Residue frames as a rotation matrix with the C-alpha (Angstrom) as fourth column:
UNK 1
0.177 0.940 0.291 -1.72
0.610 0.127 -0.782 -50.16
-0.773 0.315 -0.551 5.36
UNK 2
-0.567 -0.350 0.746 -1.86
0.823 -0.279 0.495 -48.76
0.035 0.894 0.446 1.95
UNK 3
-0.630 0.272 -0.727 -2.83
0.068 -0.913 -0.401 -45.20
-0.773 -0.302 0.557 1.47
UNK 4
0.207 0.751 0.627 -5.91
0.857 0.170 -0.487 -44.49
-0.472 0.638 -0.608 -0.57
UNK 5
-0.882 -0.468 -0.058 -5.13
0.358 -0.744 0.564 -42.12
-0.307 0.476 0.824 -3.41
UNK 6
0.207 0.918 -0.337 -7.79
0.459 -0.396 -0.796 -39.55
-0.864 0.010 -0.503 -3.91
UNK 7
-0.405 -0.277 0.871 -8.03
0.913 -0.176 0.369 -38.43
0.051 0.945 0.324 -7.60
UNK 8
-0.143 0.335 -0.931 -8.38
0.275 -0.890 -0.363 -34.70
-0.951 -0.308 0.035 -7.90
UNK 9
0.736 0.420 0.530 -9.88
0.607 -0.065 -0.792 -33.16
-0.298 0.905 -0.304 -10.94
UNK 10
-0.197 -0.873 0.447 -7.34
0.978 -0.208 0.026 -31.57
0.070 0.442 0.894 -13.25
UNK 11
0.637 0.308 -0.706 -6.86
0.475 -0.879 0.046 -27.91
-0.607 -0.365 -0.706 -12.25
UNK 12
0.605 -0.398 0.689 -5.54
0.625 -0.298 -0.721 -25.61
0.492 0.868 0.068 -15.00
UNK 13
-0.245 -0.771 -0.587 -2.42
0.943 -0.331 0.041 -23.69
-0.226 -0.544 0.808 -13.96
UNK 14
0.802 0.501 -0.326 -3.10
0.499 -0.861 -0.095 -20.06
-0.328 -0.086 -0.941 -13.29
UNK 15
-0.262 -0.896 0.359 -1.03
0.965 -0.254 0.070 -17.41
0.029 0.365 0.931 -15.07
UNK 16
-0.246 0.136 -0.960 -0.72
0.311 -0.927 -0.211 -13.67
-0.918 -0.351 0.186 -15.00
UNK 17
0.574 0.572 0.586 -2.73
0.749 -0.077 -0.658 -12.14
-0.331 0.817 -0.473 -17.87
UNK 18
0.934 -0.177 -0.309 -0.68
-0.222 -0.968 -0.116 -8.99
-0.279 0.177 -0.944 -17.76
UNK 19
-0.059 -0.990 0.126 2.69
-0.461 0.139 0.877 -10.87
-0.886 -0.006 -0.464 -18.09
UNK 20
-0.185 0.061 0.981 1.34
0.601 0.797 0.064 -13.07
-0.778 0.601 -0.185 -20.87
UNK 21
0.310 0.307 0.900 -0.08
0.910 -0.370 -0.187 -10.15
0.275 0.877 -0.394 -22.90
UNK 22
-0.525 -0.663 -0.533 2.19
0.782 -0.624 0.006 -7.11
-0.336 -0.414 0.846 -22.69
UNK 23
-0.756 0.298 0.583 -0.31
0.236 -0.707 0.667 -4.98
0.611 0.642 0.464 -24.63
UNK 24
0.298 0.909 -0.292 -2.80
0.571 0.075 0.817 -5.31
0.765 -0.411 -0.497 -21.78
UNK 25
-0.650 -0.613 0.449 -2.25
0.119 -0.666 -0.737 -2.25
0.751 -0.425 0.506 -19.56
UNK 26
-0.117 0.551 -0.826 -3.49
0.986 0.165 -0.029 -1.82
0.120 -0.818 -0.563 -16.03
UNK 27
-0.896 -0.213 0.391 -5.06
0.230 -0.973 -0.003 1.63
0.381 0.087 0.921 -15.98
UNK 28
-0.684 0.648 -0.336 -7.76
0.319 -0.150 -0.936 3.29
-0.657 -0.747 -0.104 -13.89
UNK 29
-0.418 0.511 -0.751 -9.30
-0.734 -0.677 -0.052 4.74
-0.535 0.529 0.658 -17.07
UNK 30
-0.462 0.260 -0.848 -10.20
-0.576 0.640 0.509 1.21
0.675 0.723 -0.146 -18.25
UNK 31
-0.321 0.373 0.871 -12.78
-0.886 0.206 -0.415 0.00
-0.334 -0.905 0.264 -15.68
UNK 32
0.656 0.626 -0.422 -13.97
-0.735 0.656 -0.171 -2.78
0.169 0.423 0.890 -17.98
UNK 33
0.016 -0.788 -0.616 -10.57
-0.179 0.604 -0.777 -4.53
0.984 0.122 -0.131 -17.41
UNK 34
-0.764 -0.364 0.533 -10.54
-0.514 -0.155 -0.843 -3.72
0.389 -0.918 -0.069 -13.65
UNK 35
0.107 0.900 0.422 -14.08
-0.994 0.107 0.023 -5.11
-0.025 -0.422 0.906 -13.14
UNK 36
0.500 0.040 -0.865 -12.84
-0.333 0.931 -0.149 -8.60
0.800 0.363 0.479 -14.18
UNK 37
-0.451 -0.761 -0.466 -10.65
0.278 0.377 -0.884 -8.54
0.848 -0.528 0.041 -11.07
UNK 38
-0.827 0.246 0.506 -13.34
-0.563 -0.374 -0.737 -7.53
0.008 -0.894 0.448 -8.50
UNK 39
-0.806 0.588 0.070 -16.28
0.544 0.782 -0.305 -9.45
-0.234 -0.207 -0.950 -7.18
UNK 40
-0.159 0.846 0.509 -19.96
0.610 -0.321 0.725 -8.56
0.776 0.426 -0.464 -7.79
UNK 41
0.628 0.425 -0.652 -19.80
0.778 -0.351 0.521 -6.89
-0.007 -0.834 -0.551 -4.33
UNK 42
0.884 -0.323 0.339 -16.96
-0.173 -0.898 -0.404 -4.70
0.435 0.299 -0.849 -5.38
UNK 43
0.662 -0.706 0.251 -14.05
-0.294 0.063 0.954 -6.37
-0.690 -0.705 -0.166 -3.48
UNK 44
0.162 -0.749 -0.643 -10.68
-0.971 -0.007 -0.237 -6.89
0.173 0.663 -0.728 -5.13
UNK 45
0.964 0.182 -0.194 -10.13
-0.165 0.981 0.097 -10.56
0.208 -0.061 0.976 -5.78
UNK 46
0.501 -0.826 0.260 -6.93
-0.468 -0.006 0.884 -12.10
-0.728 -0.564 -0.390 -4.34
UNK 47
-0.190 -0.731 -0.656 -3.96
-0.971 0.040 0.236 -13.39
-0.146 0.682 -0.717 -6.32
UNK 48
-0.788 -0.172 0.591 -4.72
-0.239 0.970 -0.036 -17.05
-0.567 -0.169 -0.806 -5.54
UNK 49
0.175 0.925 0.338 -8.04
0.294 0.278 -0.914 -16.72
-0.940 0.259 -0.223 -7.30
UNK 50
0.829 0.227 -0.510 -7.03
-0.317 -0.561 -0.765 -14.52
-0.460 0.796 -0.393 -10.33
UNK 51
0.599 -0.686 0.413 -3.57
0.760 0.650 -0.024 -15.90
-0.252 0.329 0.910 -10.87
UNK 52
0.814 -0.406 0.416 -1.91
-0.078 -0.786 -0.613 -12.47
0.576 0.466 -0.672 -11.32
UNK 53
-0.030 -0.921 -0.389 1.72
0.722 0.249 -0.646 -12.04
0.691 -0.300 0.657 -10.18
UNK 54
0.119 0.056 -0.991 2.60
0.947 -0.306 0.096 -9.96
-0.298 -0.950 -0.089 -7.15
UNK 55
-0.830 -0.485 -0.274 3.84
0.357 -0.841 0.407 -7.01
-0.428 0.240 0.871 -9.12
UNK 56
-0.770 0.594 0.232 0.69
-0.007 -0.372 0.928 -6.71
0.638 0.713 0.291 -11.22
UNK 57
0.042 0.781 -0.624 -1.57
0.867 0.282 0.412 -7.51
0.497 -0.558 -0.665 -8.25
UNK 58
-0.301 -0.223 -0.927 -0.17
0.762 -0.640 -0.093 -4.42
-0.573 -0.735 0.363 -6.47
UNK 59
-0.996 -0.043 -0.079 -0.65
-0.015 -0.789 0.615 -2.21
-0.089 0.613 0.785 -9.56
UNK 60
-0.506 0.862 -0.023 -4.15
0.367 0.239 0.899 -3.59
0.780 0.447 -0.438 -10.02
UNK 61
0.019 0.485 -0.874 -5.11
0.999 0.020 0.033 -2.86
0.034 -0.874 -0.484 -6.44
UNK 62
-0.616 -0.305 -0.726 -3.80
0.385 -0.921 0.060 0.75
-0.687 -0.243 0.685 -6.74
UNK 63
-0.975 0.221 0.019 -5.61
-0.087 -0.460 0.884 1.36
0.204 0.860 0.467 -10.06
UNK 64
-0.239 0.922 -0.305 -8.93
0.710 0.380 0.593 -0.05
0.663 -0.075 -0.745 -8.69
UNK 65
-0.105 0.136 -0.985 -8.64
0.931 -0.336 -0.145 2.26
-0.350 -0.932 -0.091 -5.72
UNK 66
-0.854 -0.275 -0.442 -7.98
0.069 -0.901 0.428 5.26
-0.515 0.335 0.788 -8.00
UNK 67
-0.805 0.592 0.048 -10.91
0.125 0.090 0.988 4.28
0.580 0.801 -0.146 -10.20
UNK 68
-0.070 0.763 -0.643 -13.20
0.963 0.221 0.157 4.14
0.262 -0.608 -0.749 -7.19
UNK 69
-0.334 -0.189 -0.923 -12.07
0.624 -0.779 -0.066 7.60
-0.707 -0.598 0.378 -6.08
UNK 70
-0.955 -0.095 -0.281 -12.59
-0.167 -0.610 0.774 8.97
-0.245 0.787 0.567 -9.64
UNK 71
-0.127 0.971 0.205 -16.13
-0.457 0.126 -0.881 7.38
-0.881 -0.205 0.427 -9.52
UNK 72
-0.331 -0.012 -0.944 -15.42
-0.915 0.250 0.318 5.12
0.232 0.968 -0.094 -12.49
UNK 73
-0.460 0.145 -0.876 -16.10
0.167 0.983 0.075 2.07
0.872 -0.112 -0.477 -10.26
UNK 74
0.570 0.714 0.405 -18.41
-0.352 -0.233 0.906 1.58
0.742 -0.660 0.119 -7.28
UNK 75
-0.408 -0.677 0.613 -17.03
-0.862 0.063 -0.503 1.05
0.302 -0.734 -0.609 -3.87
UNK 76
-0.860 0.289 0.421 -19.80
0.046 0.865 -0.499 -1.46
-0.508 -0.410 -0.758 -3.20
UNK 77
-0.696 0.715 0.065 -23.11
0.180 0.086 0.980 -2.52
0.695 0.694 -0.188 -4.60
UNK 78
-0.452 0.667 0.592 -26.42
-0.874 -0.464 -0.144 -1.51
0.179 -0.582 0.793 -3.14
UNK 79
-0.942 0.168 -0.289 -27.90
0.213 0.968 -0.133 -4.45
0.258 -0.187 -0.948 -1.23
UNK 80
-0.302 0.920 0.248 -31.75
-0.702 -0.391 0.596 -4.51
0.645 0.006 0.764 -1.20
UNK 81
-0.988 -0.004 0.154 -33.41
-0.124 0.620 -0.775 -6.06
-0.093 -0.785 -0.613 1.84
C-alpha cells in the first residue's frame, strides 16, 4: 500500500538571536530583553521554543535568575481568582 504523505506547513528554521547579533548582550540589567524569553507566567522558555543555542540558553537562565533576585523581574505573576 502506498503511504499517504501529509503536507506540513512550512516551519521557519529557528536560530540563536545572540549568535546572529553579537551586539545583543545577555545581561540581568536589561530585563526588556530577558522578558522576551519568559512566559507571561514568568517561566523561562525552553530552547526548542526560543531557538537559542545551549551556551546562550545557560547564560540566559542565569541572568533571568539574577534579575529575579535583584527584583528587576517578577518570579511569577499574581493570579486573580
